[in-house]
Every structure is written in structure tokens, then in C-alpha cells.
N, C-alpha and C positions, 0 to 999 in steps of 0.2 A: 551598556555603560555600567561601570562599577560604582555603585551607590550604597547608601546606608539608610536604614530605617530607624524610626524612633517610636518607642512605646508610649507616646503621649500625643495628645491632640488628635483631631479627626482627619480623614483623608487618606487615600492609598498612595504608597510610594510607587514610582514607575519602574522600579527594579525588582521588587519582590513582595509587593503587597503590604509593606510596612507603612506606618503612619508618618505624616509630615511633622517636622519639628516646629516648635514655637520660634517666631522671629523676635529678635530683641527690639526694644522700642527705638533704639538709635540706628537701626539697620540702614546701611547705605550712606551713613554720614561719617567720613573718615575722621579718626581721632588724632591723627598725627600727620605732620607735613614732611615726615622723613622718607616717605616713599617717592622714589624718583619716577619721573615720567619716562617710560621706556617703550620701545617698539615691541610688538608681538614677534617673538622669534619664529624662525621657520621650523616646521615640524621635523622631528628626527625620525629615522627609520624605526619601524615597529619590530620588536624582537631582536634576535641576533646576539643576545648576551650569553655569556658562559656561566653555567651553574657552578657555584663553588663546591668543592669536594670536602673541605675540612670545616670544623667548627671553630669558633672563637675561643680563646683561652678564658676560662671562667674566673681566673684570678686577675685578669687585666680589665681595666676600665676603658671602654671604647666610647668616644664622643664623636658624633658626626656633626660637623659645622656646615650649615647651609648659608652661604653668602647670597643674600637676596637683594633685589632692588629696593627693599624696604629696611634692610639691615640684616644683621647676623642672628641665626637661630642655632642653638646648640642642643642636640638631642643625645641623651645618654642611653645607649642600647641596653636592653635586658636580655643578655644571652643565656640567662638561667631559665627564665620562663619560656623563651622562644629562641632556642639555639639555631634552628634552621633559618628562621626569619631574620635574625640578627646577622648571621654570617652572610646571607644573601644581600641584605641591605648594605653592609659594609663593603662587600665585594663590588656591588654596583656603584657605590660612591667612589671607591678607589679607581674604578675604570673610566670615570667621567660620564657615566650613564645619565646622571641627573643634571649635568651641566647644560645650561641653555634650555631648560624646560620651565614650565610655569605652574603656578597654582591655578589649575583650570577650573576648580570648583570652590566657590567661597559662599557659604551660607551663614550670614550674620547670626550670632547667637547659637551656633551649632558647631561647625567644623570648617577648616580650610583643607583642601585636598590637592595633592600634587603627585609627581612621580610618573606621569604618563609621557613617554617620548613624543607621542603624536599630538598631545594637547586636546584630544577629542573625548577623553574619558573611557576609551576602549582599548588603549595600548598597554603594552607591558614588555617584559624582558624576553619573552619567548619560552618561559618555563614557570613553574609554580612550586612553592614549598608549602608545608603545612605544619603548624604548631597549634594544637587545640588549646584554646585559652581555658583557664580554670573557671568553674561555674561561678566562682565568687568575683570574677573580673568585673570591674566598673570602669566606665569611660568618662572620667572627670577632667576638669580643665588642666591642660598641659600634657595629658596622656597622648602618646603617639601610637597609632595602630594601623593595621593594613586593611585596605578596602578589598572587597570581593563582590562577585555577582550574587544575586539572590539564590541562584541554583547551586552554587559551589558549597562544599562542606565547610563547617565551622573551622576557622583557623587557616583557611587557604589564602595564600597571598602571592602576588607577583611583584610589581614595583610600585604600585599606587599606594600611597599612605595618606593618612589624615591626622591633623592635630586638633584636639577638642578645644573649642573656645567657650563652650557652655560650662556652667558650674557642674552640671551633670547632664550628659547627652541622652541619658535614659535608654541606652542601647543594650540589647541582650548580649550575653558573652559569646558572640559569634566571630569576633574579629581578632586576629593574632596581635598580641601586644608587642609592639616594637620597643618602646621605652618611654621616656619622659623628657620634656623640655626642662633643661637645667639653667639655661641662660637665653635671654631674648624673648621672654614671654610678652614684653611690651611690643615687640615686633610682630609676634603672632597676633596680638590683639588689634594692632593697626591694620594688618592684612585682613583680619576677620571682619572689618567694617567696610571692605571694598567689594562686597557682593551686592548685586542688584536685588533689592527686596521684591521687586515685581516678578522675578524669576523663580521665587519659592525655593524648593529643595534642589532644583537644577543648579542653582548657585552660579549664575553668570557673573563673572568679574566685571566691575565698572571700569577697570583699567588693567593692562597686563602687569602681573607680578611675577618676576623672573627669578628662578634659582640660577644665579650666575655661575656658581661653583660649589661643589660639595667636597669636603675633605674629611679624613678620619684621623683623630688624635688618640693615641694610646698612652695610658699611664698606669 
């Protein structure tokens, strides 16, 4: 399972020996009625995506809009810090890779995680990229980064991504920086309260949250 650890609080993380995150006091209590009740989508095939061969234009702004069952989230890609990661994510979004997938991991007060076609936490596009994040990288609220296993080198990514809901997730600079939420933070926050607090860092959703469609806007 692709998971994340936190340098705060006690307890070992099941993916790489990192520590468990703090849970927010309101964990498990939805803050918004905007999330539609939807069925769990069928798992999509693992792998099979085509690796992009070119980089994104550094002079162009790329926004990925995730239309979810809770509302829209707009992510502005950072192709300067993470050119390979950004190009891969944009390519996957354009191909429909994320359509009909879920936020399979929701840890209140920490992150929401999606991008796995199988919905199990172990799936991906069938390839990986790597953009080593700067040592000064911080993972604060609204930052979008890529998940990896505990044994993969820093900056490795496939298709699984997470959006930070904590003020500061307290993570080390190990995760490729994809970009930042520029619209729909309220939607992110609503999704962030739909994790079962009893599941801890596993982050079992209380209800399915589906990415219905991902699209890329250029300006």
C-alpha cells in the first residue's frame, strides 16, 4: 500500500516505520451536505497507461479539474519543481485514467488520497517517474503531492496523489510536489471529514467519494 508517514505522535506506520498522524477533534463528522451518496465504482484495470514522452510548457499554466461527488477541485500543476510528475499527471488526466476512481484513503486532519485505478491502495499506471523534491519542501494545507511506498526513493511517483488537509502534515521532503489546490479547498475539507477515525492512518472512507472526471485546462 502506498502510504505516508508523519514525524509527529507515537506509533509505527504500516508502510515504512513512520509515525501516525494526529487525528482532528472533528474526525468522522461531515462538515458539508454537498457530498452526493454514490455507489462504489467498479475497480479499473491496474497499469496499462502510456508514459508521456514530453514535458509541459513552463510558460503555460496547467490546471487539473477534478469533478468529484463532493464538488470540483482545481489543482494547479508545478511543472517547474516537478516536470516529470506534472507531465505524467496531466497525461493521465487527459487519457481518462482518473475518471471513475475514488479517494480510497481519507485520514481526517491529515490527507485525502486518490489516483489508484483499483481502489486498493496498491494500483498505479504501470510506470513511475521521479522528481526529487527540494530539502525545503513542506506539505501544508492545500499542497498536492504524490504517494509512494516506504522503500521507493524520494520523489518517486505513479498515479496516486494526496491533498494535505492538515495545517502542516509534518512530512519529510520525500514526496514529489505536484502542485496546489487553487479552487475547491472547501470540497477538499468536506472530503477530509469522511474518513473513519477508528481506522487510523489506514483512512477507511465512511462513504465512497468518486472522481467522476478529470480534465486539464491550459492558460
